[in-house]
N, C-alpha and C positions, 0 to 999 in steps of 0.2 A: 518509611517510604523512600523510594528512590525514583528519580526522574529517568524515564527511558526514552522519551521522544518529545520534541516540540517543533512546531513549524507554523508559519504564518497562514498556511492553507489548512483549514480545519478538516477538510475531507481526507487529507493525507493522515492526519492524526487519528481520525475515526477509523481509517483503514488499518492502521497499526494496532489500534485498540481491538479491533475485531480479530486480528491475527493472534494477539496475545491472549485474549479471552477464549479463543478457540482451543488454546493449550491449557485451559482451566486455571488460568492465573488471574487473580483479582486485580483490577486496576481502578484508578480514580482519575478524574480530569480536574485540572485547575485552570483558572483564568477563562472559564467558559463565557463569562459576561464582561470580561475586561476590555473588549474592543471599544466600548463606549468611552474609555479613558485614554484612547490613543493620542489625543492631542495634548494631554497633560503628562503622560508617561513616555518613556523611550519606547518606540514601536515594538521592539522585540520583547519587551516586558509584558506586552498584552497578548502575546501568542498563546494559543491553547497548549497546555502541557499534559502529557500522559505520564502517570506515575504508577509503579507497582506498589500494592499495599504492603506486602511483606518484603523486606530487604533480601531475604534468602531466595526469593523468586526472580531476582534481577537477571542472573545468568540464564535461567530457563527462558525468560522472556526474550532476551537478546538472541538466544539460540533459535527460538521460534520465528523471530523476525528474519534472521539470516537464512534459515531454511526456506521460508516462504519466498524470499527474493532470489535464492539460488536455483529455484526450480526452472528459471529461465522463461523465455518466451515460448509460445506454442510452436509445434513443429510445422515447418513449411511443407507445401506440396508442390509438385512440378506438373504443369499442365501437359497432358498427353498430346494435345493438338499443336501447341506452339512452343513448348518447352520453357515457358515462363515460370519463374518461381513466384509462389503466392503464399502469404501467411495463412495460418490455420483459420483465421476469422473470415476468409473469403470462401464461399461455397461455389462461386463462379470465377473463372479466370478473369482478372481485370484487363488483360490484354486482348483476348479474343472471345470472351464470354462463354467459353466452354465450361460445362458443369464439372465440378470436382468428382472424380470417381469414388465409389464407396469403399 
């Protein structure tokens, strides 16, 4: 087994786990319940850890993670009414409330 990711925010670790498992790579979590020992241990030793089960899958897992994050943010759109740039998450221009064109 090889460690591929650890972080104090468990939601980030679970997100990475989803990315790796979507690539059909077996993973396991360590320190799932270690947060209760945070006062007795060095804090970073209680962080949730994501490991690949097979050492040979390490490179594939890292490639899957890199690919997921290189996809970048969603494409912006420009409002036809006021020319304001809006991220893809907006269906209505935040500046003038004009709806995004289809």
